[in-house]
N, C-alpha and C positions, 0 to 999 in steps of 0.2 A: 424645821428648815425649810427657807424657801424657792423653787427649784425651779431653774428658768426654763426647763421644758419637762415636758412629761417624758421623751423618751431618755436626760438626765435622769429623773424621777427613778424610770423604771431598770434603768441600768443601774446605780446607786442603792435603791431600797429593795430590791427584789432582787435581782440575777447575782450580784456582788455578793450575796447570801447562798446562793442552792452551790450542792456539789455539781462536781463535772457529770455524772450520769444526770442528775434530774433536769442538768442544761440540753446533756444531748435527748434522752427522750423528749423534752418539751420542744426540741430543733425538729424533731420526727414527727410526733403532733401537727404541729403546723403546715410541715409540709404537705401532709395531707390535705384532703380540701372537704373531706368530709370524716363522720365520725369510724374509727373503726376496731377492730376486734383487740384481744390481744396478740395474734399470730402476725398482725400484722406489723408489730412493733417489734416481737419476740424475730422477724426476718431480717430486723436491724443487728439483731443480739445485743439489746436493749437488756441491763436490770430491770425488770419489770415491779420489783419490789418497791421501787421510789414512787411510783403513783400513788399509792395512799398517804404520801407525803404530802404531793403537788394536787391532791382532791382538795387535801384538809389547809391546804395553804390558799384554794380558790383560782387556784392556777391551771388545774386542770380538770374536767369535769370527767362524772362516769356519767355518762350518756344511759346505761342500760348495763345488766350482767356483764361482766368481761369485755365491754364499749366504751370507748373513750375520743374524746375531745379536747380542742384550746380554746381556752377566750379568746375572743376577737382581739381585743387591744393584745393580748401576748403573741398569738399567731403575727401581724401587720407587724409587728413589733422585730419579730428572729427574722422570719422574710425577708427584711431590711437589712438586715443585721448579719446573716447567716457570707463566710465567703463562699467565693463560685465553685469552689473544687468542692469544698462540703455540700454545697447544694446542689452539685450536679449527681453527687454520691447517693445523696439521701433518693432523691428522685427515681434515678435510675432501678435502685434497691425497691422503691415503691412503687415502677411501671415490673419488676419481674414478680411481686407480689400480686399486683392484677391477674398476672399474665398463667399464674397459678390459678386462678379463681375461676368456677363454671361459668361459663361464656353469658353473658346481657348484653345490654345495650351502656347500660352504667357503671359495668367495669370495663366494656370496651372503651368506654370514651373514657374512665380516670386515666388507661395504660395510654391514650394515645396524649393524652395532656401531661405525664412521667414523661415519658419516652422524647418529645419534642423540649421538654424541659432541663432532660440532659442530656442534650444533642443526639439523641438516636432518633435524627430525624427521617433517617429513609426508612425504618422499622415504622413508624408513624405514620408517613405518608402514604405509604404501603396497606396500612389499616383503615385510613380514610378514604383509599380508592378503592377496596373491598368490601369495607362494612355502613362506607358515606350514607349510603341513598337506605338502606335499613334504617341506620338510627337518624337519620331527618323525617323517613317516613313515620315512627315512632314518635315524632314530635320533636325530637332534637337539636332545636334549631341554635341552642348554642354551640356546633361542632363549628359555624361562619367565626366565631371565637378563634378557635383553634387551628382555622383554616389558614387565618390572617397572619397567625401570629410564625407562620413558617417563612423560613429565609428559600427564597427563590436564585437566587446566585448559584449557579453551578447546578441545578435542579437536572435532570434531567427530564426531556420532553414529555417521554411516555408515563412519566408521571407528574410534572404538572400538568397535562392536559387533563386528561379525567378530573384530576386534582379540583381545577381551577373552573371547570365542566360543572361541579358539583357546590363551588360558589359561588358563581355566576346563578346558578336554577336557586338554592338558598335565598339569595337579595333578590329575585322576582318574583318569589313565593313572598317574598314583606315588600313587597310593592317599590323597592328601588332600582328602579328602570335603568339610573344614567350607571350608576356604580356599576350593574350586572353588565349594561353593554360593552363596559371599556374590561370587564373581567373576561366576557366574551370571544372579545377582539384577541386580545391576548390568547386563547386556551383556543381557538381557531385556527391560529400561526402555530401554537405547537402543536397539536394535533396534525397537520397537515405534516411536521417536519418527521417527527413521528411514525409518518403515516400509520395514521391511527384511522380509516376512511370513518367506521360506526361514529364513534367519538367526534369528529366532525360533520357529517351528518345529525348528528343530537344537536349539537350546539345552531347549526343552523334555525333549527328548529327551536327552539329556544327564542334568538334572533326572530323570528320571524313574529313569535306570540309579544314579544316587547314592543315592536314596531304593529301588530294590529290591537293590544290594548295605546298605544298612544295611537290610533287611528290613522295609521299610516301603512293603507289595505295593501296598495300597491309592489310597498317593501317589503310587505309579511308575503306577499306573494311572490316574491324574485326570492328571497332567500327559501321558499318551501318547494320550487323550483329548482333551486340550485340542488337542496339533498334531495329529492327526488333524483334527479339525474346517478349521485353516488348510491342512493338506496338500488336502484336498475342495475346499476352494475355490480353494485355485488350480490345482488338475488335475494337482497332484505324484503320479503312479501311483506312482512307486517308494519316494516317502516315504511313500506312503498305506501299501504292501507292507510297508515295514519296521515300521511302527507298530502293523499289524495282525500280526505274525508276533510282537514283543514282548507285544502283549496275549495272545495267546496263549500263549506260556509264565508270565507270573506267572499267565493264568486256571488254567491249570496247577498250577502249585504253590499254590495255592487251595482245588486238588482239585475245582473248578467245571469240569468236566467239557464240560458243554454249551455255556458258553460261548466258551471254548477250540476246539471246534471249527468253531464258527459264526468266528470270529477266522481258523483258518487258512482256511476256506473262502471268506472275502474274500481273503486273498491268494491261492492259487485262483483266485479271479472277478477278479482283477487282473491276474495271470500271463496267462491264456489271451484276455486284452482288448485286452494291449499287446504285439506279437510283440516289441518293443524290452528286453524283460523278462524273457526266452529265454535 
């Protein structure tokens, strides 16, 4: 018989012939983004005895001993057809599963993903702020898409500012300067409202980087000078030394040797007076 759509075919020829427990197992496997061990399925209180029949039918795959996933076609179909309440419940249980595993960049990313999908946004954002820079330093730039999925409505500025700062820094790394500038503007306002001067000064430094890469040396210097005022007021020696060093580089680009030497001498003075910077 001819089937109007592939979805109709999957529904009529495959899912209508499965037991309720088989459908539940496939649903959970579809919500996970990666292959998972039996422990992950047991966390959902599933009858894993049905896995064998699902593998035999070609609906699930046994990737390794006691490690399973689901075929992409099945995942795509199920993720679109699961009702919202079931989806959130399964995502929440998945997040709890990853929370119990030993911490790694991969498990942290998956936990953040499932928390966002189960409307546990506050928990997810706190992890993004706490572990985000470490994740990015390890090459996990896919964190950007998770940040972009966050709903900003009613989000506290104290979380919005550092999260969007990280978002802007990733965009800056990717060379998407216009988007980064827009994000930094929002993050900067949030940092001011939340009274986060360190975050505010760091954002100014990132905005200076964008201006420098776009050939706007004076604009970059202006941002650095504003950041420096905050750093001096905070007694942030490390931040001030970094800013003076950046300013020295920019003055050299402007062929202003005197001001460049002046900036570099400030770096030397700060380092000589703070042994922790050596």
